All heavy atoms as an XYZ file, in Angstrom:
970
protein
N       8.346     13.956    -23.932
C       7.920     14.798    -22.830
C       9.170     15.372    -22.165
O      10.103     14.635    -21.853
C       7.108     13.979    -21.830
C       6.619     14.785    -20.656
S       5.588     13.835    -19.528
C       4.189     13.492    -20.533
N       9.188     16.695    -21.962
C      10.355     17.277    -21.330
C      10.273     17.143    -19.810
O       9.258     16.733    -19.242
C      10.548     18.736    -21.770
C       9.446     19.650    -21.286
O       8.857     19.455    -20.227
N       9.149     20.666    -22.072
N      11.371     17.488    -19.123
C      11.431     17.332    -17.667
C      10.398     18.179    -16.940
O       9.907     17.790    -15.888
C      12.826     17.704    -17.160
C      13.875     16.677    -17.555
O      13.486     15.549    -17.920
O      15.063     17.009    -17.511
N      10.082     19.339    -17.487
C       9.099     20.205    -16.836
C       7.724     19.547    -16.838
O       7.044     19.495    -15.816
C       9.055     21.565    -17.528
C      10.379     22.326    -17.384
C      10.343     23.624    -18.102
N       9.707     24.618    -17.216
C       9.615     25.887    -17.514
N      10.067     26.337    -18.669
N       9.042     26.731    -16.680
N       7.312     19.037    -17.984
C       6.013     18.366    -18.050
C       6.019     17.068    -17.247
O       5.007     16.694    -16.649
C       5.622     18.098    -19.494
C       5.213     19.324    -20.302
C       4.960     18.951    -21.756
C       3.994     19.991    -19.701
N       7.158     16.396    -17.197
C       7.250     15.163    -16.428
C       7.031     15.431    -14.935
O       6.392     14.631    -14.246
C       8.608     14.500    -16.658
C       8.789     13.134    -16.019
C       7.732     12.153    -16.505
C      10.180     12.602    -16.333
N       7.510     16.559    -14.428
C       7.275     16.916    -13.024
C       5.786     17.065    -12.756
O       5.273     16.583    -11.735
C       8.010     18.204    -12.664
N       5.079     17.708    -13.669
C       3.635     17.871    -13.489
C       2.896     16.543    -13.637
O       1.943     16.269    -12.906
C       3.092     18.913    -14.465
C       3.437     20.299    -14.023
C       4.474     21.000    -14.607
C       2.736     20.908    -12.986
C       4.811     22.270    -14.186
C       3.064     22.176    -12.556
C       4.102     22.854    -13.155
O       4.437     24.097    -12.721
N       3.346     15.717    -14.571
C       2.728     14.398    -14.744
C       2.888     13.582    -13.464
O       1.933     12.935    -12.998
C       3.366     13.680    -15.930
C       2.791     12.302    -16.199
C       3.481     11.674    -17.421
C       2.864     10.371    -17.815
N       3.306      9.256    -17.030
N       4.071     13.609    -12.873
C       4.334     12.875    -11.635
C       3.450     13.368    -10.509
O       2.868     12.573     -9.762
C       5.822     13.015    -11.249
O       6.618     12.496    -12.322
C       6.131     12.271     -9.963
N       3.340     14.693    -10.384
C       2.491     15.254     -9.319
C       1.027     14.886     -9.551
O       0.316     14.509     -8.611
C       2.660     16.762     -9.241
C       1.914     17.366     -8.074
C       2.172     18.848     -7.900
O       2.748     19.483     -8.806
O       1.791     19.374     -6.849
N       0.556     14.999    -10.781
C      -0.840     14.692    -11.082
C      -1.147     13.232    -10.756
O      -2.121     12.927    -10.079
C      -1.146     14.984    -12.549
C      -2.533     14.596    -12.924
C      -2.910     13.491    -13.631
C      -3.736     15.276    -12.575
N      -4.272     13.452    -13.749
C      -4.798     14.546    -13.102
C      -4.008     16.442    -11.870
C      -6.127     14.925    -12.955
C      -5.326     16.829    -11.726
C      -6.364     16.080    -12.251
N      -0.297     12.321    -11.238
C      -0.564     10.894    -11.050
C      -0.351     10.433     -9.619
O      -0.987      9.477     -9.176
C       0.279     10.071    -12.023
C      -0.181     10.243    -13.452
C       0.643      9.458    -14.447
O       1.686      8.883    -14.067
O       0.243      9.434    -15.623
N       0.551     11.095     -8.897
C       0.837     10.675     -7.527
C      -0.040     11.322     -6.479
O      -0.343     10.710     -5.450
N      -0.491     12.542     -6.718
C      -1.228     13.292     -5.712
C      -2.707     13.459     -6.030
O      -3.563     13.099     -5.239
C      -0.612     14.691     -5.552
C       0.773     14.694     -4.959
C       0.762     14.516     -3.458
O      -0.127     15.072     -2.783
O       1.632     13.790     -2.978
N      -2.985     14.049     -7.173
C      -4.333     14.535     -7.430
C      -5.253     13.527     -8.103
O      -6.422     13.415     -7.742
C      -4.273     15.839     -8.217
C      -3.444     16.857     -7.481
C      -2.294     17.382     -8.027
C      -3.795     17.251     -6.199
C      -1.526     18.286     -7.326
C      -3.026     18.147     -5.490
C      -1.897     18.663     -6.056
O      -1.130     19.547     -5.343
N      -4.741     12.801     -9.059
C      -5.592     11.838     -9.765
C      -6.183     10.799     -8.817
O      -7.397     10.546     -8.850
C      -4.800     11.179    -10.893
C      -5.642     10.254    -11.731
C      -4.854      9.762    -12.928
N      -5.737      8.979    -13.764
C      -5.395      7.825    -14.303
N      -4.185      7.361    -14.122
N      -6.245      7.169    -15.043
N      -5.371     10.172     -7.942
C      -5.959      9.195     -7.025
C      -7.025      9.808     -6.112
O      -8.063      9.186     -5.861
C      -4.765      8.694     -6.203
C      -3.575      8.995     -7.037
C      -3.919     10.226     -7.817
N      -6.778     11.020     -5.634
C      -7.754     11.670     -4.744
C      -9.056     11.953     -5.473
O     -10.149     11.713     -4.938
C      -7.169     12.960     -4.181
N      -8.958     12.426     -6.691
C     -10.161     12.756     -7.461
C     -10.948     11.507     -7.812
O     -12.170     11.455     -7.649
C      -9.788     13.568     -8.717
C      -9.304     14.961     -8.296
C     -10.967     13.659     -9.680
C      -8.657     15.760     -9.403
N     -10.254     10.461     -8.261
C     -10.958      9.266     -8.693
C     -11.492      8.420     -7.547
O     -12.350      7.585     -7.752
C     -10.088      8.438     -9.645
C     -10.012      9.051    -11.008
C      -8.879      9.749    -11.408
C     -11.076      8.954    -11.886
C      -8.820     10.335    -12.663
C     -11.023      9.544    -13.136
C      -9.892     10.227    -13.527
N     -11.018      8.649     -6.335
C     -11.580      7.942     -5.181
C     -12.610      8.809     -4.456
O     -13.192      8.382     -3.469
C     -10.483      7.527     -4.190
O      -9.802      8.692     -3.725
C      -9.522      6.550     -4.818
N     -12.798     10.034     -4.936
C     -13.785     10.924     -4.316
C     -13.284     11.599     -3.052
O     -14.051     12.173     -2.293
N     -11.983     11.550     -2.814
C     -11.380     12.134     -1.614
C     -10.932     13.564     -1.898
O      -9.757     13.894     -1.810
C     -10.198     11.263     -1.161
C      -9.649     11.691      0.163
O     -10.290     12.419      0.910
N      -8.443     11.250      0.459
N     -11.893     14.432     -2.249
C     -11.565     15.802     -2.645
C     -11.975     16.753     -1.519
O     -13.103     17.218     -1.459
C     -12.270     16.179     -3.971
C     -11.894     17.589     -4.391
C     -11.927     15.190     -5.052
N     -11.028     17.017     -0.640
C     -11.249     17.974      0.436
C     -10.617     19.304      0.073
O     -10.127     19.504     -1.047
N     -10.596     20.242      1.022
C     -10.021     21.569      0.763
C      -8.560     21.534      0.324
O      -8.152     22.294     -0.535
C     -10.181     22.298      2.088
C     -11.253     21.572      2.817
C     -11.202     20.157      2.352
N      -7.753     20.631      0.903
C      -6.337     20.562      0.536
C      -6.166     20.116     -0.909
O      -5.339     20.668     -1.642
C      -5.586     19.624      1.482
N      -6.938     19.132     -1.324
C      -6.843     18.657     -2.707
C      -7.348     19.735     -3.657
O      -6.740     19.999     -4.696
C      -7.638     17.343     -2.893
C      -7.713     16.958     -4.365
C      -6.988     16.225     -2.092
N      -8.442     20.375     -3.298
C      -8.991     21.430     -4.147
C      -7.974     22.559     -4.348
O      -7.726     22.986     -5.474
C     -10.283     21.984     -3.541
C     -10.938     23.039     -4.388
C     -11.657     22.690     -5.511
C     -10.804     24.374     -4.064
C     -12.246     23.666     -6.312
C     -11.388     25.356     -4.849
C     -12.106     24.995     -5.972
N      -7.350     23.044     -3.263
C      -6.363     24.124     -3.408
C      -5.120     23.644     -4.136
O      -4.499     24.388     -4.893
C      -6.003     24.725     -2.049
O      -5.337     23.778     -1.243
N      -4.758     22.370     -3.939
C      -3.608     21.815     -4.642
C      -3.831     21.743     -6.141
O      -2.945     22.074     -6.930
N      -5.006     21.314     -6.559
C      -5.324     21.249     -7.990
C      -5.365     22.646     -8.586
O      -4.872     22.871     -9.701
C      -6.661     20.501     -8.218
C      -7.133     20.651     -9.658
C      -6.504     19.033     -7.865
N      -5.887     23.608     -7.836
C      -5.909     24.993     -8.302
C      -4.489     25.502     -8.543
O      -4.187     26.067     -9.593
C      -6.639     25.875     -7.279
C      -6.716     27.303     -7.667
N      -7.561     27.761     -8.658
C      -6.040     28.393     -7.220
C      -7.396     29.059     -8.810
N      -6.485     29.461     -7.939
N      -3.595     25.285     -7.580
C      -2.194     25.689     -7.740
C      -1.540     24.933     -8.882
O      -0.773     25.508     -9.667
C      -1.419     25.448     -6.441
C       0.083     25.709     -6.521
C       0.350     27.196     -6.671
C       0.781     25.169     -5.292
N      -1.839     23.660     -9.008
C      -1.295     22.831    -10.073
C      -1.564     23.467    -11.431
O      -0.663     23.651    -12.243
C      -1.923     21.433     -9.981
C      -1.508     20.495    -11.080
C      -0.370     19.732    -10.959
C      -2.289     20.360    -12.227
C       0.003     18.852    -11.967
C      -1.921     19.476    -13.232
C      -0.776     18.730    -13.098
N      -2.814     23.856    -11.677
C      -3.163     24.440    -12.971
C      -2.600     25.851    -13.134
O      -2.211     26.230    -14.238
C      -4.667     24.414    -13.196
C      -5.143     23.042    -13.593
C      -5.920     22.284    -12.737
C      -4.772     22.483    -14.810
C      -6.345     21.010    -13.107
C      -5.176     21.224    -15.177
C      -5.964     20.484    -14.313
O      -6.358     19.227    -14.676
N      -2.517     26.621    -12.051
C      -1.890     27.946    -12.145
C      -0.430     27.817    -12.561
O       0.044     28.542    -13.421
C      -1.970     28.674    -10.803
C      -3.286     29.341    -10.530
C      -3.253     30.137     -9.233
O      -2.202     30.190     -8.570
O      -4.297     30.700     -8.895
N       0.297     26.891    -11.936
C       1.706     26.697    -12.261
C       1.886     26.095    -13.649
O       2.800     26.458    -14.371
C       2.378     25.800    -11.224
C       2.753     26.555     -9.972
O       3.178     27.699    -10.031
N       2.565     25.923     -8.841
N       1.008     25.175    -14.022
C       1.106     24.532    -15.334
C       1.030     25.559    -16.459
O       1.649     25.393    -17.502
C       0.011     23.482    -15.478
C       0.063     22.586    -16.705
C       1.362     21.800    -16.755
C      -1.128     21.639    -16.706
N       0.333     26.656    -16.223
C       0.218     27.706    -17.245
C       1.574     28.334    -17.565
O       1.759     28.885    -18.638
C      -0.763     28.783    -16.777
N       2.535     28.245    -16.647
C       3.850     28.857    -16.850
C       4.895     27.874    -17.362
O       6.063     28.217    -17.464
C       4.367     29.469    -15.543
C       3.602     30.679    -15.116
C       2.703     30.605    -14.064
C       3.782     31.888    -15.757
C       1.992     31.720    -13.663
C       3.083     33.004    -15.363
C       2.181     32.918    -14.317
N       4.492     26.652    -17.695
C       5.462     25.623    -18.032
C       6.315     25.978    -19.252
O       7.430     25.501    -19.385
C       4.774     24.243    -18.190
C       4.077     24.130    -19.510
C       5.751     23.129    -17.970
N       5.834     26.831    -20.131
C       6.625     27.229    -21.301
C       7.327     28.571    -21.130
O       7.956     29.054    -22.061
C       5.740     27.252    -22.548
C       5.376     25.863    -22.997
O       6.208     24.959    -22.956
N       4.147     25.669    -23.403
N       7.231     29.190    -19.967
C       7.888     30.466    -19.702
C       9.359     30.217    -19.406
O       9.716     29.611    -18.393
C       7.211     31.164    -18.510
C       7.751     32.560    -18.253
O       8.864     32.893    -18.741
O       7.075     33.318    -17.548
N      10.231     30.661    -20.297
C      11.665     30.416    -20.153
C      12.303     31.193    -18.992
O      13.441     30.933    -18.625
C      12.390     30.731    -21.460
C      12.011     29.782    -22.583
C      12.292     28.317    -22.259
O      13.353     28.012    -21.684
O      11.425     27.474    -22.571
N      11.584     32.143    -18.405
C      12.102     32.882    -17.251
C      11.805     32.160    -15.945
O      12.225     32.596    -14.887
C      11.500     34.286    -17.194
C      11.945     35.125    -18.371
O      13.111     35.096    -18.749
N      11.019     35.844    -18.964
N      11.076     31.067    -16.029
C      10.694     30.304    -14.845
C      11.453     28.982    -14.808
O      11.925     28.474    -15.812
C       9.190     30.003    -14.847
C       8.302     31.216    -14.871
C       8.168     31.815    -13.509
C       7.126     32.934    -13.529
N       7.038     33.593    -12.260
N      11.554     28.435    -13.598
C      12.161     27.126    -13.379
C      11.123     26.255    -12.690
O      10.633     26.604    -11.621
C      13.403     27.272    -12.504
S      14.158     25.711    -12.022
N      10.774     25.144    -13.308
C       9.859     24.196    -12.698
C      10.627     23.453    -11.612
O      11.604     22.770    -11.893
C       9.322     23.197    -13.735
O       8.688     23.920    -14.786
C       8.343     22.218    -13.122
N      10.204     23.609    -10.378
C      10.920     23.049     -9.235
C      10.010     22.077     -8.501
O       8.952     22.455     -8.015
C      11.371     24.173     -8.281
O      12.105     25.139     -9.040
C      12.250     23.633     -7.172
N      10.441     20.829     -8.439
C       9.670     19.761     -7.790
C      10.345     19.471     -6.460
O      11.477     19.000     -6.422
C       9.645     18.539     -8.695
C       8.788     17.411     -8.191
C       7.404     17.553     -8.090
C       9.345     16.193     -7.823
C       6.605     16.516     -7.638
C       8.551     15.153     -7.380
C       7.185     15.325     -7.286
O       6.405     14.303     -6.833
N       9.659     19.786     -5.359
C      10.243     19.683     -4.023
C       9.684     18.452     -3.312
O       8.470     18.278     -3.210
C       9.945     20.942     -3.188
C      10.619     20.858     -1.829
C      10.401     22.202     -3.922
N      10.589     17.619     -2.819
C      10.204     16.456     -2.033
C      11.001     16.446     -0.733
O      12.043     17.090     -0.621
C      10.467     15.133     -2.776
O      11.871     15.031     -3.041
C       9.697     15.056     -4.062
N      10.489     15.731      0.234
C      11.190     15.571      1.499
C      11.743     14.171      1.624
O      11.156     13.217      1.107
N      12.864     14.036      2.312
C      13.487     12.725      2.475
C      12.572     11.769      3.234
O      12.603     10.560      3.012
C      14.833     12.863      3.180
N      11.725     12.292      4.118
C      10.814     11.436      4.887
C       9.478     11.247      4.189
O       8.557     10.676      4.759
C      10.568     12.038      6.271
C      11.779     12.014      7.175
C      11.426     12.552      8.543
C      12.628     12.540      9.456
N      12.309     13.123     10.771
N       9.336     11.756      2.981
C       8.106     11.564      2.229
C       7.172     12.743      2.301
O       7.536     13.838      2.725
N       5.930     12.488      1.900
C       4.928     13.543      1.809
C       4.482     13.994      3.190
O       4.713     13.335      4.197
C       3.742     13.043      1.007
N       3.831     15.179      3.209
C       3.214     15.659      4.441
C       3.897     16.838      5.100
O       3.350     17.399      6.043
N       5.053     17.233      4.643
C       5.749     18.365      5.259
C       5.328     19.673      4.607
O       5.026     19.724      3.418
C       7.263     18.204      5.122
N       5.307     20.727      5.385
C       5.078     22.065      4.859
C       6.368     22.526      4.186
O       7.442     22.420      4.775
C       4.706     23.041      5.996
O       3.508     22.573      6.615
C       4.504     24.445      5.470
N       6.249     23.023      2.968
C       7.412     23.491      2.213
C       7.474     25.007      2.292
O       6.499     25.686      2.010
C       7.316     23.067      0.728
C       8.464     23.649     -0.079
C       7.270     21.561      0.606
N       8.642     25.516      2.674
C       8.891     26.955      2.646
C      10.124     27.192      1.791
O      11.047     26.382      1.767
C       9.091     27.511      4.052
C       7.843     27.426      4.895
C       8.004     28.059      6.254
O       9.110     28.181      6.780
N       6.899     28.465      6.841
N      10.125     28.328      1.086
C      11.236     28.654      0.212
C      11.470     30.154      0.231
O      10.578     30.939      0.554
C      10.986     28.164     -1.222
C       9.756     28.752     -1.859
C       9.851     29.842     -2.719
C       8.485     28.234     -1.606
C       8.722     30.389     -3.309
C       7.357     28.772     -2.189
C       7.483     29.845     -3.032
O       6.364     30.390     -3.614
N      12.712     30.540     -0.061
C      13.071     31.955     -0.071
C      14.390     32.117     -0.813
O      15.186     31.179     -0.895
C      13.223     32.484      1.358
N      14.605     33.310     -1.317
C      15.933     33.628     -1.826
C      16.851     33.745     -0.607
O      16.386     34.059      0.492
C      15.881     34.908     -2.637
C      15.078     34.722     -3.926
C      15.030     35.964     -4.791
O      15.635     36.992     -4.437
O      14.360     35.895     -5.835
N      18.157     33.494     -0.755
C      19.046     33.457      0.409
C      18.980     34.705      1.302
O      18.972     34.576      2.531
C      20.433     33.276     -0.211
C      20.166     32.511     -1.465
C      18.856     33.061     -1.978
N      18.909     35.879      0.716
C      18.850     37.104      1.531
C      17.569     37.137      2.359
O      17.579     37.543      3.528
C      18.941     38.342      0.646
N      16.456     36.700      1.781
C      15.196     36.658      2.517
C      15.232     35.584      3.602
O      14.682     35.766      4.686
C      14.023     36.406      1.567
C      13.736     37.591      0.674
O      14.033     38.736      1.076
O      13.220     37.384     -0.441
N      15.861     34.458      3.313
C      15.962     33.381      4.311
C      16.750     33.848      5.535
O      16.390     33.532      6.669
C      16.616     32.147      3.696
N      17.811     34.635      5.306
C      18.591     35.158      6.436
C      17.753     36.067      7.317
O      17.974     36.167      8.514
C      19.830     35.894      5.938
C      20.936     34.962      5.460
C      22.243     35.705      5.217
N      22.177     36.643      4.122
C      22.378     36.328      2.850
N      22.639     35.097      2.506
N      22.305     37.254      1.912
N      16.768     36.743      6.730
C      15.861     37.618      7.493
C      14.622     36.857      7.977
O      13.697     37.462      8.505
C      15.432     38.805      6.635
C      16.562     39.773      6.320
C      16.058     41.058      5.683
N      15.284     40.863      4.478
C      15.773     40.854      3.236
N      17.061     41.039      3.037
N      14.982     40.670      2.199
N      14.630     35.546      7.779
C      13.517     34.672      8.171
C      12.226     35.087      7.478
O      11.145     35.045      8.071
C      13.343     34.650      9.695
C      12.650     33.381     10.149
O      12.815     32.339      9.485
O      11.914     33.435     11.150
N      12.343     35.473      6.220
C      11.199     35.886      5.409
C      10.931     34.809      4.356
O      11.349     34.933      3.205
C      11.484     37.246      4.755
C      10.271     37.806      4.068
O       9.148     37.393      4.335
N      10.496     38.742      3.173
N      10.235     33.739      4.760
C       9.994     32.587      3.914
C       8.621     32.670      3.276
O       7.690     33.171      3.883
C      10.064     31.298      4.736
C      11.406     31.031      5.329
C      11.881     31.520      6.513
C      12.443     30.227      4.786
N      13.157     31.059      6.720
C      13.525     30.264      5.687
C      12.554     29.476      3.619
C      14.705     29.568      5.456
C      13.737     28.790      3.395
C      14.795     28.836      4.303
N       8.497     32.144      2.064
C       7.201     31.959      1.407
C       6.793     30.505      1.620
O       7.641     29.617      1.649
C       7.301     32.260     -0.089
C       7.708     33.692     -0.442
C       7.987     33.795     -1.938
C       6.616     34.654     -0.026
N       5.507     30.278      1.754
C       5.037     28.924      2.011
C       4.261     28.402      0.818
O       3.357     29.075      0.313
C       4.168     28.911      3.264
C       3.819     27.505      3.728
C       3.231     27.515      5.120
O       3.902     27.979      6.061
O       2.077     27.085      5.248
N       4.627     27.207      0.386
C       3.867     26.560     -0.689
C       2.485     26.228     -0.143
O       2.355     25.806      1.003
C       4.587     25.301     -1.148
N       1.444     26.431     -0.931
C       0.094     26.217     -0.429
C      -0.275     24.753     -0.221
O      -1.281     24.454      0.397
C      -0.794     26.853     -1.502
C       0.046     26.924     -2.699
C       1.464     26.980     -2.265
N       0.541     23.835     -0.728
C       0.276     22.409     -0.505
C       1.539     21.768      0.052
O       2.652     22.261     -0.180
C      -0.127     21.711     -1.812
O       0.915     21.878     -2.775
C      -1.423     22.274     -2.367
N       1.398     20.679      0.787
C       2.584     20.019      1.356
C       3.365     19.249      0.306
O       2.913     19.091     -0.830
C       1.996     19.078      2.408
C       0.603     18.840      1.978
C       0.157     20.051      1.214
N       4.533     18.764      0.723
C       5.343     17.952     -0.187
C       4.507     16.788     -0.625
O       3.673     16.301      0.121
C       6.595     17.412      0.512
O       6.196     16.703      1.661
C       7.599     18.470      0.839
N       4.655     16.397     -1.771
C       5.532     16.788     -2.844
C       4.827     17.864     -3.654
O       3.674     17.688     -3.977
C       5.864     15.601     -3.697
C       6.581     14.539     -2.850
S       6.675     12.853     -3.508
C       5.002     12.279     -3.368
N       5.545     18.929     -3.981
C       4.904     20.069     -4.620
C       5.741     20.533     -5.809
O       6.964     20.472     -5.779
C       4.676     21.216     -3.609
C       5.989     21.768     -3.089
C       3.839     22.328     -4.190
N       5.056     20.977     -6.849
C       5.713     21.550     -8.022
C       5.457     23.037     -8.012
O       4.329     23.475     -7.905
C       5.157     20.924     -9.315
O       5.296     19.508     -9.243
C       5.903     21.435    -10.533
N       6.526     23.814     -8.100
C       6.445     25.274     -8.082
C       7.080     25.843     -9.339
O       8.067     25.295     -9.833
C       7.191     25.835     -6.869
C       6.754     25.367     -5.491
C       7.802     25.753     -4.459
C       5.411     25.962     -5.151
N       6.552     26.937     -9.826
C       7.201     27.688    -10.900
C       7.876     28.881    -10.240
O       7.213     29.781     -9.729
C       6.181     28.152    -11.937
C       5.635     27.048    -12.809
C       6.678     26.380    -13.678
O       7.600     27.061    -14.177
O       6.572     25.158    -13.871
N       9.200     28.873    -10.208
C       9.962     29.932     -9.564
C      10.729     30.728    -10.602
O      11.167     30.173    -11.614
C      10.949     29.331     -8.555
C      10.351     28.493     -7.429
C      11.466     27.863     -6.603
C       9.447     29.334     -6.553
N      10.904     32.019    -10.338
C      11.787     32.804    -11.189
C      13.179     32.201    -11.072
O      13.571     31.716    -10.004
C      11.808     34.271    -10.743
C      10.499     34.973    -11.051
O       9.875     34.657    -12.077
O      10.108     35.850    -10.256
N      13.917     32.234    -12.146
C      15.264     31.665    -12.101
C      16.115     32.429    -11.097
O      16.037     33.640    -10.990
C      15.880     31.686    -13.486
C      15.140     30.730    -14.403
C      15.870     30.516    -15.659
N      15.104     29.595    -16.493
C      15.654     28.783    -17.346
N      16.942     28.762    -17.505
N      14.907     27.982    -18.060
N      16.911     31.704    -10.349
C      17.768     32.287     -9.323
C      18.108     31.257     -8.267
O      17.895     30.052     -8.449
N      18.644     31.721     -7.148
C      19.020     30.838     -6.048
C      17.929     30.851     -4.988
O      17.380     31.904     -4.668
C      20.347     31.297     -5.428
C      21.530     31.036     -6.299
C      21.963     31.981     -7.216
C      22.205     29.828     -6.230
C      23.047     31.748     -8.032
C      23.293     29.572     -7.043
C      23.718     30.537     -7.942
N      17.658     29.667     -4.421
C      16.616     29.532     -3.412
C      17.083     28.628     -2.279
O      17.851     27.691     -2.486
C      15.331     28.947     -4.001
C      14.638     29.903     -4.935
C      14.942     29.921     -6.283
C      13.700     30.807     -4.462
C      14.323     30.809     -7.146
C      13.084     31.707     -5.312
C      13.396     31.694     -6.647
O      12.787     32.586     -7.496
N      16.574     28.915     -1.103
C      16.717     28.057      0.065
C      15.365     27.366      0.245
O      14.323     27.957     -0.042
C      17.032     28.880      1.313
C      18.272     29.744      1.218
S      19.786     28.810      1.300
C      19.717     28.175      2.958
N      15.391     26.144      0.730
C      14.175     25.396      0.999
C      14.253     24.846      2.409
O      15.321     24.451      2.864
C      14.012     24.230      0.015
C      13.869     24.675     -1.411
C      14.976     24.840     -2.220
C      12.612     24.937     -1.938
C      14.856     25.259     -3.529
C      12.478     25.353     -3.254
C      13.601     25.518     -4.044
N      13.116     24.823      3.097
C      13.064     24.146      4.386
C      11.717     23.455      4.528
O      10.725     23.854      3.913
C      13.335     25.104      5.543
C      12.243     26.079      5.855
C      12.644     26.927      7.058
N      11.583     27.852      7.409
C      11.646     28.700      8.415
N      12.732     28.742      9.159
N      10.641     29.492      8.674
N      11.735     22.400      5.327
C      10.529     21.624      5.575
C      10.166     21.711      7.044
O      11.044     21.701      7.914
C      10.736     20.151      5.197
C      11.071     19.863      3.735
C      11.185     18.368      3.518
C      10.039     20.449      2.798
N       8.872     21.794      7.294
C       8.346     21.817      8.657
C       7.359     20.668      8.804
O       6.523     20.444      7.932
C       7.626     23.140      8.940
C       8.424     24.419      8.719
C       7.502     25.627      8.758
C       9.508     24.558      9.753
N       7.465     19.971      9.914
C       6.499     18.935     10.271
C       6.014     19.234     11.682
O       6.815     19.370     12.590
C       7.104     17.537     10.183
C       7.476     17.145      8.746
C       8.004     15.704      8.674
N       8.530     15.423      7.356
C       7.818     14.901      6.360
N       6.555     14.631      6.530
N       8.385     14.659      5.192
N       4.712     19.376     11.815
C       4.108     19.749     13.099
C       4.717     21.026     13.663
O       4.953     21.146     14.858
C       4.219     18.600     14.106
C       3.481     17.368     13.651
O       2.383     17.468     13.103
N       4.079     16.211     13.850
N       5.032     21.964     12.776
C       5.546     23.263     13.183
C       7.033     23.313     13.471
O       7.582     24.386     13.713
N       7.719     22.186     13.452
C       9.160     22.155     13.730
C       9.935     21.907     12.429
O       9.543     21.068     11.618
C       9.483     21.058     14.729
N      11.021     22.638     12.266
C      11.852     22.454     11.072
C      12.527     21.097     11.116
O      13.187     20.756     12.098
C      12.899     23.565     10.972
C      13.720     23.474      9.712
C      14.720     24.615      9.546
O      14.357     25.769      9.831
O      15.850     24.326      9.124
N      12.366     20.321     10.031
C      12.973     18.991      9.967
C      14.066     18.892      8.915
O      14.804     17.908      8.891
C      11.901     17.923      9.671
O      11.268     18.230      8.424
C      10.866     17.852     10.770
N      14.170     19.874      8.051
C      15.191     19.826      7.019
C      15.341     21.161      6.322
O      14.420     21.961      6.277
N      16.557     21.369      5.803
C      16.864     22.615      5.096
C      17.842     22.292      3.981
O      18.703     21.436      4.130
C      17.487     23.617      6.069
C      17.694     24.996      5.476
C      18.317     25.931      6.505
N      17.347     26.298      7.523
C      17.055     27.544      7.856
N      17.676     28.543      7.267
N      16.179     27.795      8.783
N      17.701     23.011      2.878
C      18.576     22.784      1.725
C      18.817     24.097      1.014
O      17.906     24.911      0.875
C      17.892     21.820      0.767
C      18.610     21.585     -0.519
S      19.130     19.900     -0.516
C      19.955     19.780     -2.053
N      20.021     24.282      0.539
C      20.287     25.434     -0.303
C      21.569     26.134      0.079
O      22.223     25.762      1.034
N      21.922     27.117     -0.701
C      21.155     27.620     -1.833
C      21.212     26.677     -3.031
O      22.231     26.089     -3.325
C      21.793     28.958     -2.161
C      23.179     28.890     -1.599
C      23.136     27.914     -0.456
N      20.059     26.543     -3.674
C      19.904     25.714     -4.881
C      19.801     26.667     -6.057
O      19.019     27.611     -6.031
C      18.628     24.844     -4.775
C      18.385     24.115     -6.076
C      18.729     23.886     -3.601
N      20.598     26.408     -7.083
C      20.587     27.236     -8.284
C      19.490     26.756     -9.221
O      19.610     25.716     -9.845
C      21.946     27.156     -8.979
C      22.054     28.077    -10.177
O      21.095     28.841    -10.441
O      23.096     28.046    -10.849
N      18.401     27.499     -9.258
C      17.289     27.180    -10.160
C      17.509     27.944    -11.459
O      16.841     28.931    -11.743
C      15.953     27.546     -9.512
S      15.568     26.518     -8.096
N      18.492     27.500    -12.217
C      18.855     28.174    -13.461
C      18.536     27.320    -14.679
O      18.824     27.689    -15.788
C      20.340     28.531    -13.438
C      20.720     29.440    -14.590
O      19.889     30.291    -14.977
O      21.831     29.305    -15.127
N      17.943     26.162    -14.454
C      17.607     25.261    -15.553
C      16.092     25.284    -15.757
O      15.354     25.749    -14.888
C      18.067     23.836    -15.218
C      19.531     23.759    -14.918
N      20.495     23.876    -15.881
C      20.192     23.628    -13.748
C      21.691     23.800    -15.321
N      21.535     23.644    -14.025
N      15.605     24.774    -16.866
C      14.158     24.744    -17.068
C      13.430     23.953    -15.978
O      12.318     24.263    -15.610
C      13.995     24.072    -18.425
C      15.271     24.317    -19.130
C      16.316     24.328    -18.067
N      14.093     22.901    -15.430
C      13.464     22.137    -14.370
C      14.510     21.726    -13.347
O      15.690     21.568    -13.671
C      12.748     20.910    -14.924
O      13.684     20.022    -15.500
N      14.066     21.571    -12.118
C      14.977     21.284    -11.015
C      14.242     20.428     -9.993
O      13.180     20.802     -9.527
C      15.417     22.606    -10.365
C      16.324     22.455     -9.174
C      17.729     22.114     -9.580
O      18.251     22.676    -10.556
N      18.341     21.222     -8.867
N      14.794     19.292     -9.654
C      14.271     18.479     -8.568
C      15.046     18.817     -7.306
O      16.272     18.929     -7.330
N      14.345     18.981     -6.201
C      14.987     19.303     -4.929
C      14.465     18.323     -3.886
O      13.272     18.315     -3.573
C      14.689     20.750     -4.476
C      15.287     21.030     -3.115
C      15.183     21.754     -5.506
N      15.346     17.474     -3.370
C      14.977     16.607     -2.254
C      15.645     17.180     -1.012
O      16.868     17.210     -0.913
C      15.410     15.163     -2.464
C      14.979     14.294     -1.302
C      15.337     12.819     -1.473
O      15.532     12.387     -2.611
O      15.408     12.127     -0.441
N      14.839     17.624     -0.081
C      15.356     18.230      1.143
C      15.674     17.116      2.138
O      14.783     16.339      2.504
C      14.334     19.225      1.736
C      14.876     19.843      3.001
C      13.980     20.287      0.703
N      16.940     17.022      2.582
C      17.276     15.991      3.585
C      16.646     16.347      4.928
O      16.596     17.501      5.321
C      18.803     16.058      3.654
C      19.178     17.400      3.136
C      18.081     17.826      2.205
N      16.133     15.325      5.598
C      15.511     15.535      6.904
C      16.193     14.696      7.950
O      16.669     13.649      7.702
C      14.022     15.170      6.854
C      13.233     16.076      5.940
C      11.746     15.776      5.993
O      11.075     16.318      6.869
O      11.279     15.005      5.142
């Protein structure tokens, strides 16, 4: 199993499988599984980088990401599910930040997403 598939396996077993098998499937889990399968479709696209984002304080933070120029203009994209999240990003440099209860708790970058897979732990 390559690192890209391992990121998805980790997310599935840690986030979605327990929720589904315990019957705890609310809107957040439903949208997370939808995003999971959308991203999984790109796992063999060599122009993409599988990026697994975690927070130093654990799950529950809102993940935002942007290319450095967009981050300077405060133009962030928001991951539709909280940490820990797997994203398929175009290869390039990205900034990441975490928000908890609307306040920024951590920032990281620029991170060079030039490899097939990249783990990013944002210090908080």
